[in-house]
C-alpha positions in Angstrom: 158.1 -83.6 -93.2 157.6 -85.0 -89.7 154.5 -87.0 -88.9 152.0 -85.3 -86.5 152.3 -86.8 -83.1 149.3 -86.4 -80.9 150.0 -85.8 -77.2 151.1 -88.8 -75.3 151.8 -89.3 -71.6 153.9 -91.8 -69.6 150.9 -92.1 -66.9 147.4 -93.0 -67.3 145.3 -89.9 -68.0 141.6 -89.7 -66.9 141.3 -85.9 -67.3 142.8 -85.0 -70.6 143.0 -81.4 -71.1 145.6 -81.3 -73.9 143.3 -81.4 -76.7 140.6 -78.8 -76.0 137.8 -81.1 -76.2 134.3 -80.2 -74.9 131.4 -82.0 -73.1 129.3 -84.1 -75.5 125.9 -82.6 -76.4 124.1 -85.5 -77.9 120.6 -85.3 -76.1 118.4 -88.3 -76.6 119.4 -90.5 -79.4 116.9 -92.1 -81.5 119.0 -94.5 -83.5 117.7 -98.1 -83.3 119.8 -101.0 -84.6 118.1 -101.0 -88.0 118.9 -97.4 -88.5 122.5 -97.8 -87.4 122.8 -100.9 -89.7 121.5 -98.8 -92.7 123.9 -95.9 -92.0 126.8 -98.4 -92.1 125.5 -99.9 -95.2 125.1 -96.8 -97.3 127.5 -94.2 -98.5 126.8 -91.2 -96.3 124.3 -88.4 -96.9 125.1 -85.2 -95.2 122.5 -83.1 -96.7 120.3 -83.0 -93.5 123.2 -82.1 -91.4 124.0 -79.4 -94.1 120.6 -78.1 -93.9 120.6 -77.7 -90.1 123.9 -75.9 -90.3 122.6 -73.6 -92.9 119.6 -73.0 -90.5 121.9 -72.2 -87.8 123.9 -69.5 -89.7 120.8 -68.3 -91.6 122.5 -68.9 -95.0 121.5 -71.1 -98.2 122.5 -74.8 -98.2 124.8 -74.2 -101.1 127.1 -72.0 -98.9 127.7 -75.0 -96.6 130.3 -77.7 -97.0 130.4 -80.5 -94.4 133.8 -81.6 -93.9 135.8 -84.2 -91.6 136.4 -81.8 -88.9 137.7 -78.4 -89.3 141.1 -79.7 -90.3 139.5 -81.2 -93.5 138.1 -77.7 -94.5 141.6 -76.2 -94.0 143.2 -78.9 -96.0 140.8 -78.7 -98.9 141.1 -75.0 -98.9 144.9 -75.2 -99.4 144.4 -77.9 -102.0 142.3 -75.5 -103.9 145.1 -73.0 -103.9 147.9 -75.4 -104.7 151.0 -73.7 -106.0 150.0 -70.3 -104.8 151.1 -68.1 -102.0 149.5 -67.7 -98.5 150.3 -65.6 -95.4 149.4 -66.5 -91.7 150.5 -66.0 -88.2 152.7 -67.9 -85.9 152.2 -69.6 -83.5 149.1 -70.9 -84.6 147.2 -74.1 -85.5 149.9 -76.7 -86.1 148.3 -78.1 -89.2 148.3 -74.9 -91.0 152.0 -74.9 -92.1 151.8 -78.7 -92.6 148.9 -78.5 -94.9 150.6 -75.8 -96.7 153.7 -77.7 -97.2 151.7 -80.8 -98.2 149.8 -78.9 -100.8 152.6 -77.0 -102.3 151.5 -73.6 -101.1 154.3 -71.0 -100.1 153.5 -69.7 -96.6 154.6 -66.7 -95.1 154.3 -66.7 -91.3 154.1 -63.4 -89.2 154.5 -63.3 -85.4 151.5 -62.7 -83.3 151.1 -63.6 -79.8 148.7 -61.1 -78.2 147.3 -57.8 -78.7 146.5 -56.3 -82.0 146.8 -58.3 -85.2 150.0 -57.2 -87.0 148.0 -55.9 -90.1 150.8 -54.0 -91.7 153.1 -57.1 -91.7 150.4 -59.2 -93.2 149.4 -56.9 -95.8 153.0 -56.3 -97.0 153.1 -59.9 -98.4 152.0 -60.5 -102.1 149.8 -63.6 -101.6 146.6 -64.9 -102.9 145.3 -66.1 -99.5 145.4 -65.1 -95.8 144.8 -67.8 -93.1 143.9 -66.5 -89.7 142.7 -68.4 -86.6 140.5 -66.6 -84.3 140.5 -67.2 -81.3 144.1 -68.5 -82.2 145.4 -71.7 -81.1 147.5 -71.8 -78.8 147.5 -68.3 -77.7 143.7 -67.6 -77.5 144.1 -64.3 -79.2 141.4 -62.7 -81.4 141.2 -60.4 -84.3 138.6 -57.5 -84.5 136.0 -56.8 -87.2 138.1 -54.0 -88.6 140.9 -56.6 -89.0 138.8 -58.9 -90.7 137.5 -56.2 -93.2 141.2 -55.1 -94.0 142.2 -58.5 -94.8 139.0 -58.9 -97.1 140.1 -55.8 -98.9 143.6 -56.9 -99.4 143.7 -60.7 -100.3 141.7 -62.6 -102.9 140.7 -65.2 -100.3 140.7 -64.8 -96.6 140.2 -68.1 -94.5 138.9 -67.4 -90.9 139.3 -70.6 -88.8 136.7 -69.9 -86.2 136.9 -73.4 -84.3 136.9 -71.5 -81.0 134.6 -68.7 -81.7 132.0 -70.0 -79.4 134.0 -69.2 -76.5 135.0 -65.6 -77.6 133.2 -62.3 -76.8 132.4 -61.6 -80.4 131.5 -64.2 -83.4 132.7 -62.7 -86.7 131.0 -65.2 -88.6 128.2 -63.1 -89.9 130.6 -60.2 -90.9 132.8 -62.9 -92.8 129.8 -64.0 -94.6 129.0 -60.8 -96.0 132.1 -60.8 -98.1 132.3 -63.2 -101.1 136.1 -63.6 -100.7 136.0 -64.9 -97.0 135.2 -68.4 -95.8 134.6 -69.4 -92.2 135.7 -72.8 -90.8 133.7 -74.0 -87.9 133.6 -77.4 -85.9 131.4 -79.5 -83.6 134.5 -80.6 -81.8 134.6 -78.0 -79.3 131.7 -76.2 -77.7 129.5 -79.3 -78.8 132.0 -81.8 -77.6 131.9 -84.0 -80.6 135.7 -84.3 -81.4 135.3 -88.2 -81.9 132.6 -87.7 -84.6 135.2 -85.5 -86.8 132.5 -83.1 -88.1 133.3 -79.6 -89.1 132.2 -77.2 -91.9 133.0 -74.5 -94.2 130.8 -71.4 -94.9 131.2 -69.1 -97.7 129.9 -67.9 -100.8 128.3 -70.5 -103.1 131.1 -70.2 -105.8 134.1 -70.6 -103.4 132.1 -73.5 -101.5 131.5 -75.1 -104.9 135.2 -74.9 -105.8 136.5 -76.1 -102.5 133.9 -78.9 -102.4 135.8 -80.5 -105.6 138.9 -81.2 -103.6 139.2 -84.1 -101.0 136.9 -87.0 -100.5 133.3 -87.0 -101.6 132.3 -88.9 -98.7 134.5 -87.3 -95.9 132.1 -87.7 -93.1 130.6 -91.1 -92.1 126.6 -91.4 -92.2 126.8 -92.3 -88.3 128.7 -89.2 -87.6 126.5 -87.1 -89.6 123.5 -88.6 -88.0 124.6 -88.0 -84.4 125.9 -84.4 -85.1 122.3 -83.6 -86.6 120.9 -85.1 -83.6 123.1 -82.8 -81.4 122.0 -79.7 -83.4 118.4 -80.7 -83.2 118.6 -80.9 -79.4 119.1 -77.2 -79.3 122.3 -75.1 -78.3 121.5 -74.8 -74.4 123.8 -77.7 -73.4 126.6 -76.3 -75.4 125.8 -72.5 -74.0 126.2 -73.9 -70.4 129.3 -75.6 -71.3 130.7 -72.2 -72.7 129.5 -70.3 -69.7 131.2 -72.6 -67.4 134.6 -72.4 -69.6 134.4 -68.7 -69.7 134.3 -68.5 -65.7 137.0 -71.0 -65.4 139.1 -69.2 -67.8 139.2 -66.0 -65.8 140.1 -67.9 -62.7 142.9 -70.0 -64.4 144.4 -66.8 -65.7 144.5 -65.3 -62.2 146.0 -68.5 -60.8 148.6 -68.7 -63.4 149.5 -64.9 -63.0 149.8 -65.2 -59.2 152.2 -68.3 -59.6 154.4 -66.5 -62.2 153.4 -68.6 -65.2 152.7 -65.4 -67.4 149.4 -66.5 -69.1 148.3 -64.9 -72.2 144.8 -63.3 -72.3 142.5 -66.0 -74.1 139.2 -66.3 -75.7 139.4 -69.8 -76.4 138.7 -72.9 -74.0 142.3 -72.8 -73.0 144.9 -70.7 -71.5 148.6 -70.6 -72.5 151.2 -70.3 -69.8 154.2 -68.9 -71.3 156.8 -69.0 -68.5 157.1 -72.5 -67.3 159.2 -75.6 -67.2 157.0 -77.5 -69.6 158.4 -81.0 -69.2 158.2 -81.1 -65.5 154.8 -79.4 -65.2 153.2 -81.9 -67.8 155.1 -84.8 -66.1 153.8 -83.6 -62.6 150.3 -83.3 -64.0 150.4 -86.4 -65.8 151.4 -88.3 -62.6 148.1 -87.1 -61.1 146.2 -88.2 -64.2 145.8 -84.9 -65.8 146.8 -84.2 -69.4 148.4 -80.9 -70.3 149.9 -79.9 -73.7 153.7 -78.7 -74.3 155.0 -78.2 -77.7 158.5 -79.8 -78.1 160.2 -78.7 -81.3 158.1 -75.8 -82.0 160.0 -72.6 -82.0 158.9 -69.9 -79.6 156.9 -72.2 -77.5 159.8 -73.9 -75.7 158.6 -72.5 -72.2 154.9 -72.7 -72.9 152.2 -75.1 -71.9 148.6 -75.0 -73.0 146.1 -75.8 -70.4 142.5 -76.8 -71.4 139.5 -75.9 -69.6 137.0 -78.8 -68.5 134.0 -76.8 -68.1 133.1 -78.8 -65.0 133.3 -77.4 -61.4 134.7 -80.7 -59.8 137.3 -81.2 -62.6 138.4 -77.5 -62.5 139.0 -77.8 -58.7 141.1 -80.8 -59.4 143.0 -79.1 -62.2 143.5 -76.0 -59.7 145.0 -78.2 -57.1 147.4 -80.0 -59.5 148.7 -76.7 -60.9 149.2 -75.4 -57.6 151.1 -78.3 -56.2 153.3 -78.3 -59.4 153.9 -74.5 -59.6 154.0 -73.6 -55.9 155.1 -76.7 -54.1 156.1 -74.7 -51.0 152.8 -72.9 -50.6 150.0 -74.6 -48.8 146.7 -74.5 -50.9 143.8 -73.1 -48.9 140.1 -73.3 -49.6 140.0 -69.4 -50.2 142.6 -69.9 -52.9 140.3 -72.3 -55.0 137.1 -70.1 -54.4 
């Protein structure tokens, strides 16, 4: 298996929109030198963070597993089903097929780009687990409540990766948690802007969470990361909500721009938009030459002409992105103020 390669660029990037990161929400930190030293010295204790997450989702604490980002939660879930069969969609989060292969899980992949989830095709597979990302990465497509209920009635375990759900019209987490065979994976990397801390979590029935907890490291998240993440949650959700509102507004404008310039964007409910009709190598290079990082997908079937464009959630940075895309995709058309606004 090839090694995962994060995006890299030939030029210096000061506006990296290739990784779907958010604006940091840390509030006022109250970690003095002695506290940091104590956190560094001791094995991490994530119980306070787990309690805050449980309060956020109104569930018992034994239904929460703090993980090293959402990736760790997915990996642990695959490990807990080693040797079994799973079904997912394609294209989707790149680590899902990687983790399936690493954990000895046989994975069937059903094409899904936009529109309705292909339920009949998914349900046609004899599998012990279904893994669905909604909003999906890199397409931005979402499933409906009826889709989730149908999957829960068909498969012994359903994994809903909801890393981008803060940007979606509907959050299916409460519906998912009403079923004992559905787990939800969330992260603080996106709407809360804490990707560098590597903090995510898995929610589900206590029995399933306890089972998944037995796989992976017992100390997956550092004490300092857990403390900073807890601080972020205690400052309230308003900073994250402001960022989400800005992203949703930018998303609509970006889809309009890409449509006008012939890049055929997919409808999206994530903090990104996938342009499906581009020359990825030249578009990404042009943007990089102006310090803006975009994401292409070399070697991934079906994504050969696609570029995923993250949304900054910042008016000045979005205006800059707008101008970069216009120059790259419509070099013969003069950009006017009316086009931006």
